[in-house]
N, C-alpha and C positions, 0 to 999 in steps of 0.2 A: 263377328266372331268366326263364322264359317269361312269367310274370305281370308282371314288371317291364317286359319288352319290349312286351307288349300294352298295359300302362298308359301307357308312354311314347308309343306310337304314337297312342293315343286322345287323350292330352293335347296332342300336337303337332297333331292334326287339329282339336281344339277351338280351340286358340290361333290357328291359321291362319285358321279361319273367323271368329273375332272380329276379326282384323286386316282382313279383307276388309270387314266391316260398318263398321269405323271409316273405312276408305278411302272407301267409298261415302258415308258421312255427311259426311266432309270435302269430298268433291266437291260434294255438295248445298249445303253451307255456302258454298263458294267461288262456286258458281253464283248463290246468293242474294245474295252481296255484290256480284257483278258486275251483276246485273239489278235495277234499282230496283223493279220490279213485285213482286219476291219478298222484298224487305226488310221487316222489321217496322216498323210505324209508331211514331213517337216523339212524345212530347208529352202534353199534358193530354187527358183523356177518351179514353184508350186510343190516342192518337195520331191523326194525320191523314195522308192520302195525300201523297206528295211530288210535288205538282203541278209544281213548278219543275224537277224532274229527269226527267219523263216523256219518253220517246222512243218513237215509234210502232214503230220497228224492233225494239224489245225486247219488244213485247207478245205476239206470236205465240210466240216461244221460251219466254217466261215462262209462258204458258198451257199449252203442251205439257209443260214441266217440272213445273208445279204439278199437272197431272193425273197425271203419272207418280208424283210424291211421294204424292199422295192415294191412288192405287191401291196403292202399297207400304204405306201406313199401314193401309188396310183389309185387305190381304192378311196383314199381321202380326197383326192382331186375329183374323182368321178362322182362322189357323193356330196359335193359342196352344196350348201343351201343357197348361196348367191347365184345370180345369173352368170352363166359361163361367159368369160371374156378371153381375149388373147392372153392377157397376163396371168389370170388365175387358172388357165387350162393349158395352153400350149407351152408357155414359158415354164410353168410349174412342172409339166411333164419332162421338159428338157433338163431341168435341174434335178429331177428325181433320179435315183439309182447311182449316186456317187459311190456308195459302199460296194455295190455290185461291180462297178467299173474297176475299182481298186482290186477286188478279188480276182476278176478276170485277167487283170494285168499279171498278177502273181501266177495264175494258172498258165498263162501264156509263157511266162518265164520257165516254169517247171516243165511244161510240155515241149518247149523248143530247145532250151539251153541246158537244163540240169535234170533231164528226164532220167529216171532210175527204174529199176525193176519194181520197187515199192510204189512208185508213182503210177506206173502202167498197170499195176494190179489193183490199185484203189479206185 
């Protein structure tokens, strides 16, 4: 009886932690959908930035969110329970930060090509 109770408590703890992870991932997905700077590019050649939908007011929040996501990706790689291998460490780190790369591309476009007084002040 005691073993069943302990097992039930452990299973409940595991399930509740999984639910939290899904909630955080759903929040990140919603934030990406709301902010054009975080959405994946579509089209030929791995897609292109959505120049027609860019709004300067969304750049700073997108950059902060992308940095947060990238740190979480690196943290999850660093805290793996498995033995580190080339695939689960080096390759995983190379694949991390795609959102941040996209936001930095937009930042480069703003700073180089369409720089404005509002951009320089923000």
